[in-house]
RODREN-742547 format. One record per residue (C-alpha): residue number from 1; residue in one letter; y negated, x negated, z. Coordinates in Angstrom, 1 decimal, padded with zeros to 4 digits. Example, Ala and Ser with C-alpha at 12.3 -4.5 7.8 and 13.67 -1.06 7.14 Angstrom:
i 1 | aa A | north 004.5 | east -012.3 | up 007.8
i 2 | aa S | north 001.1 | east -013.7 | up 007.1
//
This chain:
i 1 | aa M | north 000.0 | east 000.0 | up 000.0
i 2 | aa A | north -003.5 | east -001.3 | up -000.9
i 3 | aa S | north -005.5 | east -002.1 | up 002.2
i 4 | aa G | north -009.3 | east -001.8 | up 002.3
i 5 | aa H | north -011.6 | east -003.3 | up 005.0
i 6 | aa V | north -015.0 | east -001.7 | up 004.9
i 7 | aa R | north -018.0 | east -002.8 | up 007.0
i 8 | aa C | north -021.8 | east -003.2 | up 006.7
i 9 | aa S | north -023.5 | east -006.3 | up 005.2
i 10 | aa R | north -023.0 | east -009.4 | up 007.4
i 11 | aa G | north -020.4 | east -007.5 | up 009.4
i 12 | aa G | north -017.6 | east -010.0 | up 009.3
i 13 | aa K | north -015.5 | east -008.8 | up 006.4
i 14 | aa T | north -015.4 | east -012.2 | up 004.6
i 15 | aa R | north -014.4 | east -014.0 | up 007.8
i 16 | aa A | north -011.7 | east -011.4 | up 008.6
i 17 | aa L | north -010.2 | east -011.6 | up 005.1
i 18 | aa Y | north -010.3 | east -015.4 | up 005.0
i 19 | aa E | north -008.6 | east -015.7 | up 008.4
i 20 | aa L | north -006.0 | east -013.2 | up 007.4
i 21 | aa S | north -005.2 | east -015.3 | up 004.3
i 22 | aa R | north -005.1 | east -018.5 | up 006.3
i 23 | aa V | north -002.7 | east -017.0 | up 008.8
i 24 | aa L | north -000.5 | east -015.6 | up 006.1
i 25 | aa K | north -000.3 | east -019.0 | up 004.3
i 26 | aa E | north 000.7 | east -020.7 | up 007.5
i 27 | aa R | north 003.4 | east -018.1 | up 008.4
i 28 | aa L | north 004.8 | east -017.8 | up 004.9
i 29 | aa R | north 004.8 | east -021.5 | up 004.1
i 30 | aa G | north 008.0 | east -022.5 | up 002.4
i 31 | aa D | north 008.9 | east -018.9 | up 001.6
i 32 | aa D | north 007.8 | east -019.0 | up -002.0
i 33 | aa V | north 005.1 | east -016.3 | up -001.4
i 34 | aa A | north 001.9 | east -016.6 | up -003.4
i 35 | aa V | north -001.0 | east -015.8 | up -000.9
i 36 | aa I | north -004.2 | east -015.7 | up -003.0
i 37 | aa Y | north -007.6 | east -015.4 | up -001.5
i 38 | aa I | north -010.6 | east -014.9 | up -003.9
i 39 | aa S | north -014.2 | east -013.9 | up -003.4
i 40 | aa L | north -016.8 | east -012.2 | up -005.6
i 41 | aa N | north -019.5 | east -013.6 | up -003.3
i 42 | aa D | north -020.9 | east -016.9 | up -002.0
i 43 | aa R | north -019.7 | east -019.9 | up -004.0
i 44 | aa T | north -017.7 | east -017.8 | up -006.5
i 45 | aa S | north -020.3 | east -015.0 | up -006.9
i 46 | aa L | north -020.1 | east -012.9 | up -010.1
i 47 | aa I | north -021.8 | east -014.3 | up -013.0
i 48 | aa N | north -023.8 | east -011.8 | up -015.1
i 49 | aa W | north -021.7 | east -012.1 | up -018.2
i 50 | aa E | north -018.5 | east -011.5 | up -016.2
i 51 | aa S | north -019.4 | east -007.9 | up -015.5
i 52 | aa L | north -018.1 | east -006.7 | up -018.9
i 53 | aa N | north -014.6 | east -007.8 | up -018.2
i 54 | aa P | north -013.6 | east -007.5 | up -014.5
i 55 | aa I | north -009.9 | east -008.4 | up -015.2
i 56 | aa D | north -011.0 | east -011.8 | up -016.6
i 57 | aa A | north -013.3 | east -012.2 | up -013.6
i 58 | aa I | north -010.5 | east -011.7 | up -011.1
i 59 | aa C | north -008.0 | east -013.8 | up -013.1
i 60 | aa R | north -010.6 | east -016.6 | up -013.4
i 61 | aa R | north -010.9 | east -016.7 | up -009.6
i 62 | aa I | north -007.2 | east -016.6 | up -009.1
i 63 | aa A | north -006.8 | east -019.7 | up -011.3
i 64 | aa F | north -009.7 | east -021.3 | up -009.5
i 65 | aa A | north -008.1 | east -020.6 | up -006.1
i 66 | aa A | north -005.0 | east -022.5 | up -007.2
i 67 | aa L | north -007.0 | east -025.8 | up -007.8
i 68 | aa P | north -006.8 | east -028.5 | up -005.1
i 69 | aa R | north -009.8 | east -028.6 | up -002.8
i 70 | aa T | north -012.1 | east -031.6 | up -002.1
i 71 | aa E | north -015.4 | east -031.9 | up -000.2
i 72 | aa E | north -017.3 | east -032.1 | up -003.5
i 73 | aa G | north -015.7 | east -029.1 | up -005.2
i 74 | aa P | north -014.4 | east -028.0 | up -007.6
i 75 | aa D | north -017.5 | east -026.3 | up -008.9
i 76 | aa F | north -016.9 | east -022.7 | up -009.9
i 77 | aa A | north -019.8 | east -022.3 | up -012.3
i 78 | aa K | north -018.7 | east -025.3 | up -014.3
i 79 | aa F | north -015.1 | east -024.1 | up -014.2
i 80 | aa A | north -016.1 | east -020.6 | up -015.4
i 81 | aa E | north -018.0 | east -022.1 | up -018.4
i 82 | aa E | north -015.4 | east -024.6 | up -019.5
i 83 | aa V | north -012.0 | east -023.0 | up -018.8
i 84 | aa E | north -010.6 | east -019.8 | up -020.3
i 85 | aa V | north -008.1 | east -017.9 | up -018.2
i 86 | aa S | north -006.2 | east -014.9 | up -019.6
i 87 | aa S | north -004.6 | east -012.2 | up -017.6
i 88 | aa M | north -001.3 | east -013.0 | up -019.4
i 89 | aa A | north -001.5 | east -016.6 | up -018.2
i 90 | aa I | north -001.8 | east -015.4 | up -014.6
i 91 | aa V | north 001.0 | east -012.9 | up -014.9
i 92 | aa E | north 003.3 | east -015.7 | up -016.4
i 93 | aa W | north 002.2 | east -018.1 | up -013.7
i 94 | aa L | north 003.1 | east -015.7 | up -010.9
i 95 | aa G | north 006.4 | east -014.8 | up -012.5
i 96 | aa A | north 008.6 | east -012.7 | up -010.1
i 97 | aa S | north 007.3 | east -014.4 | up -007.0
i 98 | aa P | north 006.3 | east -012.2 | up -004.0
i 99 | aa R | north 002.5 | east -012.1 | up -003.7
i 100 | aa I | north -000.4 | east -011.1 | up -001.6
i 101 | aa L | north -003.8 | east -010.8 | up -003.3
i 102 | aa L | north -006.9 | east -010.7 | up -001.1
i 103 | aa I | north -010.3 | east -010.0 | up -002.8
i 104 | aa D | north -013.5 | east -010.3 | up -000.8
i 105 | aa E | north -016.5 | east -008.1 | up -001.7
i 106 | aa L | north -014.8 | east -005.9 | up -004.4
i 107 | aa N | north -017.9 | east -003.8 | up -004.4
i 108 | aa K | north -019.7 | east -006.6 | up -006.3
i 109 | aa L | north -018.1 | east -005.4 | up -009.5
i 110 | aa E | north -020.5 | east -003.2 | up -011.4
i 111 | aa G | north -019.1 | east 000.3 | up -012.0
i 112 | aa M | north -016.7 | east 000.1 | up -009.0
i 113 | aa T | north -017.9 | east 003.5 | up -007.9
i 114 | aa D | north -018.4 | east 005.0 | up -011.3
i 115 | aa P | north -015.6 | east 007.5 | up -012.0
i 116 | aa G | north -015.8 | east 007.1 | up -015.8
i 117 | aa N | north -016.0 | east 003.3 | up -016.0
i 118 | aa V | north -013.3 | east 002.3 | up -018.5
i 119 | aa A | north -013.4 | east -001.4 | up -017.5
i 120 | aa M | north -012.8 | east -000.5 | up -013.8
i 121 | aa E | north -009.9 | east 001.8 | up -014.8
i 122 | aa G | north -008.4 | east -001.2 | up -016.7
i 123 | aa L | north -008.8 | east -003.5 | up -013.7
i 124 | aa A | north -007.2 | east -000.9 | up -011.3
i 125 | aa T | north -004.2 | east -000.5 | up -013.7
i 126 | aa F | north -003.9 | east -004.3 | up -013.8
i 127 | aa L | north -004.0 | east -004.6 | up -010.0
i 128 | aa K | north -001.6 | east -001.7 | up -009.5
i 129 | aa K | north 000.9 | east -003.1 | up -012.0
i 130 | aa H | north 000.9 | east -006.7 | up -010.9
i 131 | aa F | north -000.1 | east -006.6 | up -007.2
i 132 | aa L | north 001.0 | east -003.3 | up -005.8
i 133 | aa T | north 003.8 | east -001.2 | up -007.2
i 134 | aa K | north 006.7 | east -003.5 | up -007.0
i 135 | aa K | north 008.5 | east -004.7 | up -003.9
i 136 | aa Q | north 006.9 | east -007.7 | up -002.1
i 137 | aa Q | north 003.5 | east -007.1 | up -003.8
i 138 | aa Y | north 000.5 | east -006.5 | up -001.6
i 139 | aa F | north -003.2 | east -006.1 | up -002.3
i 140 | aa V | north -006.0 | east -006.3 | up 000.3
i 141 | aa F | north -009.8 | east -006.1 | up -000.3
i 142 | aa S | north -013.1 | east -005.9 | up 001.5
i 143 | aa S | north -016.2 | east -003.8 | up 000.5
i 144 | aa H | north -019.6 | east -002.9 | up 001.8
i 145 | aa V | north -019.1 | east 000.7 | up 001.0
i 146 | aa V | north -016.2 | east 003.2 | up 001.6
i 147 | aa S | north -016.8 | east 004.7 | up -001.9
i 148 | aa S | north -015.2 | east 001.6 | up -003.5
i 149 | aa S | north -011.9 | east 002.5 | up -001.7
i 150 | aa Y | north -012.1 | east 006.1 | up -002.8
i 151 | aa Q | north -012.8 | east 005.3 | up -006.5
i 152 | aa L | north -010.2 | east 002.5 | up -006.6
i 153 | aa S | north -007.6 | east 005.0 | up -005.3
i 154 | aa R | north -008.5 | east 007.5 | up -008.0
i 155 | aa F | north -008.4 | east 004.8 | up -010.7
i 156 | aa M | north -004.9 | east 003.8 | up -009.5
i 157 | aa D | north -003.8 | east 007.5 | up -009.4
i 158 | aa S | north -004.1 | east 009.0 | up -006.0
i 159 | aa R | north -000.8 | east 010.8 | up -006.4
i 160 | aa C | north 000.9 | east 007.4 | up -006.1
i 161 | aa K | north 002.4 | east 006.8 | up -002.6
i 162 | aa R | north 000.8 | east 003.4 | up -002.5
i 163 | aa E | north -002.8 | east 004.5 | up -002.6
i 164 | aa V | north -005.7 | east 002.8 | up -000.8
i 165 | aa I | north -006.0 | east 003.1 | up 003.0
i 166 | aa I | north -008.8 | east 002.0 | up 005.2
i 167 | aa R | north -008.1 | east -000.6 | up 007.9
i 168 | aa E | north -010.7 | east -000.6 | up 010.6
i 169 | aa L | north -012.0 | east -004.0 | up 011.7
i 170 | aa P | north -012.2 | east -004.5 | up 015.4
i 171 | aa L | north -015.3 | east -003.8 | up 017.5
i 172 | aa I | north -016.4 | east -005.3 | up 020.9
i 173 | aa E | north -014.9 | east -003.0 | up 023.5
i 174 | aa N | north -017.0 | east -003.8 | up 026.5
i 175 | aa L | north -019.6 | east -006.2 | up 027.9
i 176 | aa I | north -017.2 | east -008.4 | up 029.7
i 177 | aa T | north -015.5 | east -009.2 | up 026.3
i 178 | aa A | north -018.9 | east -009.9 | up 024.8
i 179 | aa W | north -019.9 | east -012.2 | up 027.6
i 180 | aa N | north -016.6 | east -014.1 | up 027.4
i 181 | aa S | north -016.7 | east -014.3 | up 023.6
i 182 | aa F | north -020.3 | east -015.5 | up 023.2
i 183 | aa N | north -020.9 | east -017.2 | up 026.5
i 184 | aa Y | north -024.2 | east -015.3 | up 026.9
i 185 | aa L | north -024.5 | east -013.3 | up 030.1
i 186 | aa Q | north -027.9 | east -012.0 | up 029.3
i 187 | aa L | north -026.4 | east -009.7 | up 026.7
i 188 | aa N | north -026.7 | east -006.1 | up 027.9
i 189 | aa A | north -025.1 | east -002.8 | up 027.0
i 190 | aa R | north -028.2 | east -001.6 | up 025.1
i 191 | aa Q | north -028.2 | east -004.7 | up 022.9
i 192 | aa L | north -024.5 | east -004.3 | up 022.3
i 193 | aa L | north -024.9 | east -000.7 | up 021.1
i 194 | aa H | north -027.9 | east -001.6 | up 019.0
i 195 | aa Y | north -025.7 | east -003.8 | up 016.9
i 196 | aa G | north -022.9 | east -001.2 | up 016.7
i 197 | aa C | north -020.6 | east -003.4 | up 018.8
i 198 | aa V | north -019.9 | east -005.3 | up 015.5
i 199 | aa P | north -018.9 | east -008.8 | up 016.6
i 200 | aa A | north -020.6 | east -010.6 | up 013.7
i 201 | aa L | north -023.9 | east -008.8 | up 014.2
i 202 | aa V | north -023.9 | east -009.4 | up 017.9
i 203 | aa Y | north -023.0 | east -013.1 | up 017.3
i 204 | aa Q | north -025.9 | east -013.5 | up 014.9
i 205 | aa S | north -028.3 | east -011.9 | up 017.3
i 206 | aa V | north -027.2 | east -014.2 | up 020.1
i 207 | aa C | north -027.5 | east -017.3 | up 017.9
i 208 | aa A | north -031.0 | east -016.2 | up 016.9
i 209 | aa V | north -031.9 | east -016.3 | up 020.7
i 210 | aa L | north -030.1 | east -019.4 | up 021.7
i 211 | aa D | north -031.4 | east -021.5 | up 018.7
i 212 | aa P | north -034.5 | east -019.9 | up 017.0
i 213 | aa T | north -035.0 | east -023.0 | up 014.9
i 214 | aa K | north -032.0 | east -022.1 | up 012.8
i 215 | aa G | north -033.4 | east -018.7 | up 011.9
i 216 | aa S | north -031.5 | east -015.4 | up 011.9
i 217 | aa Y | north -028.7 | east -014.4 | up 009.6
i 218 | aa L | north -029.0 | east -010.7 | up 010.5
i 219 | aa P | north -029.1 | east -008.6 | up 007.3
i 220 | aa K | north -032.8 | east -007.7 | up 007.6
i 221 | aa M | north -033.5 | east -008.1 | up 003.8
i 222 | aa N | north -030.3 | east -006.2 | up 002.8
i 223 | aa R | north -031.4 | east -003.4 | up 005.2
i 224 | aa E | north -034.9 | east -003.2 | up 003.8
i 225 | aa M | north -033.7 | east -003.2 | up 000.2
i 226 | aa A | north -031.1 | east -000.4 | up 000.9
i 227 | aa I | north -033.8 | east 001.7 | up 002.5
i 228 | aa M | north -036.3 | east 001.2 | up -000.3
i 229 | aa E | north -033.6 | east 002.1 | up -002.9
i 230 | aa C | north -032.9 | east 005.3 | up -000.9
i 231 | aa V | north -036.6 | east 006.2 | up -000.9
i 232 | aa Q | north -036.9 | east 005.5 | up -004.6
i 233 | aa D | north -034.0 | east 007.8 | up -005.3
i 234 | aa G | north -036.0 | east 010.6 | up -003.6
i 235 | aa V | north -035.8 | east 011.8 | up 000.0
i 236 | aa T | north -036.0 | east 015.5 | up 000.6
i 237 | aa D | north -035.6 | east 017.6 | up 003.7
i 238 | aa E | north -032.1 | east 018.4 | up 002.6
i 239 | aa V | north -031.2 | east 014.7 | up 002.3
i 240 | aa I | north -032.5 | east 014.0 | up 005.8
i 241 | aa E | north -030.7 | east 017.0 | up 007.2
i 242 | aa Q | north -027.4 | east 015.8 | up 005.7
i 243 | aa L | north -028.0 | east 012.2 | up 006.8
i 244 | aa L | north -028.6 | east 013.3 | up 010.4
i 245 | aa G | north -025.4 | east 015.5 | up 010.2
i 246 | aa S | north -023.4 | east 012.4 | up 009.3
i 247 | aa F | north -024.3 | east 011.0 | up 012.7
i 248 | aa L | north -022.3 | east 013.8 | up 014.3
i 249 | aa H | north -019.4 | east 014.4 | up 011.9
i 250 | aa G | north -019.2 | east 011.0 | up 010.1
i 251 | aa G | north -018.9 | east 012.5 | up 006.6
i 252 | aa P | north -019.6 | east 009.7 | up 004.1
i 253 | aa Y | north -020.5 | east 012.1 | up 001.3
i 254 | aa F | north -023.5 | east 013.3 | up 003.2
i 255 | aa V | north -025.0 | east 009.8 | up 003.3
i 256 | aa P | north -027.2 | east 008.6 | up 000.4
i 257 | aa P | north -025.1 | east 005.9 | up -001.5
i 258 | aa A | north -027.7 | east 003.2 | up -000.9
i 259 | aa L | north -027.4 | east 003.6 | up 002.9
i 260 | aa L | north -023.6 | east 003.4 | up 003.0
i 261 | aa Q | north -023.7 | east -000.4 | up 003.1
i 262 | aa L | north -025.6 | east -000.2 | up 006.4
i 263 | aa M | north -022.8 | east 001.7 | up 008.2
i 264 | aa D | north -019.4 | east 000.9 | up 009.7
i 265 | aa T | north -016.3 | east 002.8 | up 008.5
i 266 | aa T | north -013.5 | east 004.0 | up 010.7
i 267 | aa S | north -009.8 | east 004.2 | up 009.8
i 268 | aa D | north -010.2 | east 007.9 | up 009.3
i 269 | aa D | north -012.7 | east 007.2 | up 006.4
i 270 | aa E | north -015.6 | east 008.3 | up 008.5
i 271 | aa V | north -018.9 | east 006.4 | up 008.7
i 272 | aa R | north -020.3 | east 005.2 | up 012.0
i 273 | aa W | north -024.1 | east 004.5 | up 012.4
i 274 | aa I | north -025.3 | east 001.1 | up 013.4
i 275 | aa P | north -028.7 | east 001.5 | up 015.1
i 276 | aa Y | north -030.0 | east -001.9 | up 014.0
i 277 | aa N | north -029.5 | east -001.0 | up 010.4
i 278 | aa M | north -031.1 | east 002.4 | up 010.7
i 279 | aa V | north -034.5 | east 001.4 | up 012.1
i 280 | aa P | north -037.4 | east -000.3 | up 010.2
//
C-alpha cells in the first residue's frame, strides 16, 4: 500500500523520510532489497524543463541516487544535463528485486493535484506498476498538502486495494518530552501549542532563541506567500466561514488550497490548524 506523509512546510517531512530510508537500508543490508530515496527538493529540486515529463524526472533521480557519494558531489544539475535516463533502463536495472521507493516532496510536481493531468496519470501508472502492485514492492512519499494523496490515489485507481493511505507524523506529546528533547526548560505550553506541537517547528523556534546569529528557519516566507495567494484568489464571507469550520471538523475540502500547506494532517485525512502559520 502506498504511504503518504503530509505535513506543513518546514514540518520535518524530509528528515522523517530520510531517516526511514536510512534505517531500512541498515536493516535490509544483504537482503537484495533496493531502498531508493529521492527528493524533488533541495539539491535535487525540479528543473523547469523537467515538469513536462514527470516519469523521466523520477527516473533521473533514481539513477542519481545510485551513484557513489563524495563530499564534493556528484552535482545533480550537471548530471541532469549530461545524462539521459529512460524509464525502461530503470525497470531493467531493478529487474525482479524487492524494492522500496521513497519520494520526498511529491507535491513539487506540477499538476499533481490536477484531475485531468495526462502526465500525472502516466506517472501514477508507472509508480503503481513498478513500485506497488506486485509483492515486495512499496512506495512512500511526502507532501505539503493532503490533496496530493487524494489525487494520486485517483490516478492509481482508488478501487485498487493498495490505494494511498496517510501516515501521521509524530507530535510532541507534552512539555516534559519537549524539555528533554530540546534541553530548553524555558519552553512553555503556550509556545508548544503555538507551533502545533510539531517537533521541527518547535526545534527551529528554540534554535532562533538560543543562537539568534544563525537566523530563523521557520517558514515565515512560505506562510506569507500562501496567505497572499489565498487573498489573490478571492476571500468572501463564505470562504472565511468554511475555513473557520475546518478548525472544528478538520475537513480539508473547506480550506482554500493555498492554505493547506500551512496545516498538519491526521491519519484520518483531517487537517489540524497550526496557530503559528495562521497569524500574520
